[in-house]
C-alpha positions in Angstrom: 16.5 -74.1 118.8 20.0 -73.4 119.4 20.4 -70.9 115.9 20.3 -67.7 116.4 21.3 -66.8 119.8 24.1 -65.4 120.2 23.8 -64.7 116.4 20.9 -62.5 116.8 23.2 -59.6 118.3 26.0 -59.3 115.8 23.0 -60.6 112.6 22.4 -56.7 111.5 26.3 -56.1 111.4 26.9 -59.0 109.2 23.8 -58.3 107.1 24.6 -54.9 107.1 24.7 -55.2 102.7 21.8 -57.5 102.5 19.1 -56.2 99.4 16.5 -55.0 101.6 14.9 -52.2 100.0 14.6 -54.6 96.7 12.3 -57.1 99.0 10.1 -54.2 99.8 10.1 -52.7 96.4 9.5 -57.0 95.2 6.6 -57.3 97.5 4.8 -53.9 96.3 5.3 -54.6 92.5 3.7 -58.4 93.5 0.7 -56.7 95.6 0.0 -54.5 92.6 0.8 -56.7 89.6 -1.4 -59.9 91.5 -4.0 -57.6 93.2 -4.3 -55.3 95.6 -2.2 -53.0 98.2 -2.9 -55.3 101.7 -3.6 -53.3 104.6 -2.5 -56.1 107.0 0.6 -58.2 106.7 1.9 -61.0 108.2 5.6 -61.8 107.5 6.9 -65.0 108.6 11.1 -65.5 109.6 10.5 -62.0 110.5 14.0 -61.7 112.3 15.6 -58.4 113.2 12.8 -56.6 111.4 14.3 -55.2 109.1 12.0 -55.6 106.6 8.9 -55.2 108.9 10.4 -52.4 110.5 10.1 -50.0 107.4 6.2 -51.7 106.3 5.1 -50.7 109.7 6.3 -47.1 109.4 5.0 -47.2 105.8 1.5 -47.3 107.3 1.1 -51.4 106.4 -0.7 -53.3 109.6 2.0 -56.0 110.1 2.8 -59.2 112.5 6.0 -60.5 113.0 6.5 -64.0 113.2 9.9 -65.5 114.2 10.8 -68.6 116.0 13.7 -67.4 117.4 13.1 -65.0 120.8 16.3 -63.1 120.9 16.2 -62.4 117.0 12.4 -61.0 117.8 14.3 -59.2 121.0 15.8 -57.0 118.7 12.9 -56.1 116.5 11.6 -55.0 119.1 14.4 -52.9 120.7 14.7 -51.5 116.8 11.3 -50.7 116.7 11.1 -48.4 119.8 14.2 -47.3 118.9 12.4 -45.8 115.3 11.0 -41.7 115.8 7.6 -43.5 115.3 7.9 -46.5 117.9 5.5 -45.8 120.6 2.9 -44.3 118.9 2.6 -47.4 116.2 2.7 -49.6 119.3 -0.3 -48.1 120.8 -2.1 -48.1 117.6 -1.5 -51.2 117.1 0.4 -51.2 114.0 2.9 -54.1 114.7 2.8 -57.4 116.8 5.9 -59.4 117.1 5.1 -63.3 118.1 7.2 -66.3 118.4 5.7 -69.1 116.9 6.8 -71.7 114.4 6.4 -71.3 110.7 5.4 -74.5 110.1 2.0 -74.0 112.0 1.8 -70.5 112.3 -2.0 -68.6 112.8 -3.0 -66.0 113.9 -6.5 -64.6 115.4 -7.9 -63.0 112.2 -7.0 -63.6 108.3 -4.9 -61.4 106.5 -4.2 -59.5 103.6 -0.5 -60.9 102.1 2.5 -63.0 103.9 5.9 -62.7 103.0 8.2 -64.3 104.2 12.1 -63.4 102.5 15.6 -64.3 103.0 15.4 -67.8 102.3 13.7 -68.9 105.2 11.8 -71.4 103.5 15.1 -72.8 103.0 15.3 -74.0 106.5 12.6 -76.3 106.3 14.3 -79.5 105.6 11.7 -82.3 104.7 8.9 -81.7 102.1 6.3 -81.9 105.3 7.6 -79.0 106.7 6.9 -77.2 103.7 2.9 -78.6 102.8 2.6 -77.5 106.2 4.2 -74.0 106.4 1.9 -73.8 102.9 -1.3 -74.9 104.5 -1.2 -72.7 107.4 -0.6 -69.8 104.9 -3.4 -70.6 102.8 -5.0 -70.2 106.4 -4.1 -67.5 107.6 -4.7 -65.5 104.3 -8.0 -63.8 103.3 -9.6 -65.0 99.5 -7.9 -62.8 97.5 -4.8 -62.6 100.0 -1.5 -62.8 98.2 1.8 -64.7 99.7 5.1 -64.1 99.0 8.2 -66.1 99.8 12.0 -66.6 98.1 14.2 -69.2 98.6 17.5 -70.6 97.4 18.4 -71.8 94.0 19.3 -75.2 94.2 22.5 -74.6 92.0 22.8 -71.8 94.6 23.3 -74.2 97.4 25.7 -76.3 95.3 27.6 -72.4 94.5 28.1 -72.2 98.4 29.6 -75.7 98.5 32.1 -74.6 95.7 32.8 -71.8 96.9 33.5 -71.6 100.5 35.2 -70.9 102.6 34.1 -67.3 103.3 35.5 -64.9 105.8 35.0 -61.7 106.8 36.7 -59.2 108.8 35.9 -56.1 110.5 36.7 -54.4 113.3 33.7 -55.3 115.8 32.6 -58.7 114.1 34.0 -61.1 111.9 33.4 -65.0 110.6 34.9 -67.9 109.4 32.2 -69.9 107.4 32.7 -73.1 105.8 30.1 -75.7 104.3 29.5 -79.2 103.9 26.9 -80.6 101.0 24.7 -83.1 101.3 24.2 -83.2 97.3 21.7 -86.3 97.8 19.2 -84.1 99.3 20.5 -80.8 98.3 21.3 -79.7 101.7 24.2 -77.7 103.0 25.0 -77.2 106.5 26.8 -73.9 107.2 29.0 -73.8 110.1 30.5 -69.8 111.4 32.9 -69.0 114.0 31.6 -65.5 114.8 34.4 -63.5 116.5 32.5 -60.2 118.2 34.0 -57.6 120.0 32.8 -57.0 123.6 31.6 -53.3 124.2 34.4 -50.7 125.9 36.8 -53.5 125.0 39.4 -55.2 123.0 38.4 -58.9 123.8 36.8 -60.7 121.5 34.2 -63.3 122.5 34.6 -66.3 119.7 31.0 -68.6 119.2 29.7 -71.0 117.1 26.4 -71.5 114.6 25.5 -74.2 112.5 22.5 -73.4 110.3 21.1 -76.3 107.7 19.5 -75.0 104.5 17.6 -77.2 101.5 16.5 -76.1 98.3 14.2 -78.5 96.6 12.9 -78.7 93.0 10.8 -75.6 91.9 7.9 -77.7 89.8 7.9 -79.5 93.3 6.8 -76.5 94.8 4.7 -75.1 92.7 2.4 -78.3 92.5 2.4 -78.0 96.5 1.3 -74.7 96.5 -1.6 -75.3 94.2 -2.7 -78.5 96.5 -2.4 -76.3 99.3 -5.5 -74.3 97.8 -3.1 -71.0 95.7 -4.3 -70.4 92.4 -2.2 -67.9 89.8 0.9 -69.7 91.0 4.6 -67.7 89.5 8.0 -67.8 90.1 10.8 -65.6 88.9 13.9 -65.0 89.9 16.6 -62.5 92.0 13.6 -59.9 92.1 12.7 -59.4 88.9 9.9 -60.4 86.7 11.6 -62.7 84.5 11.4 -66.7 84.6 14.2 -68.6 86.7 16.7 -70.0 84.7 20.0 -72.4 86.0 22.4 -68.9 86.4 19.5 -67.4 88.9 20.5 -67.4 92.7 16.9 -67.0 94.5 13.9 -68.1 93.2 10.5 -65.7 94.8 6.9 -67.4 94.9 4.0 -65.6 94.3 0.6 -67.5 94.8 -3.0 -66.1 95.4 -5.2 -67.5 97.4 
């Protein structure tokens, strides 16, 4: 996997304004509305642990799964840097696992699975989504809840219309352009990133390419049902409302 190598080490700087508290709030509200508060949670696409670590610090037993070894390395360091990090590792409250979300597995089923920050939008073929749904169903206990978000198809189109994007900060900057394949509702993000080296005025440039795809919301719901899930719901933008065409993120809630 070529993406999320060097990018992993500047990811948190670039994503510091992401609505992590909203994802955590949405998860808790979903667990309360559609079942009960879980004890064990798997996070697919955990990245640098910005959602994982607050969950662990709140008392949940969490397995953070990501395909990128570099992202997991950053997450481990962040966890070790917390006041509770060493104790929580000893207690087994947190595990970091490098796996592909299309075929993930854990030794014992868990109470809940989450995947936020549009991780499922990185699955570029329908069979990839179907496989991830199947493995998630197998990884959940009966009554377990699956929560994830993806880009609305119109969000992909808006990215293409509104690009290029520029971020300029003292420690890291980027130029971000996009190419849209409208027939697949698939977009390729090209990032030229300039990261300041420690104790130096030198900036190193590196390139990242990320590809995302949006799927028809009704198709997603149908495939969740085919995988075995029941009580499948779709909401918009961290709110408990049905999505309209102006929605940016689609949030799915499915119960095993």
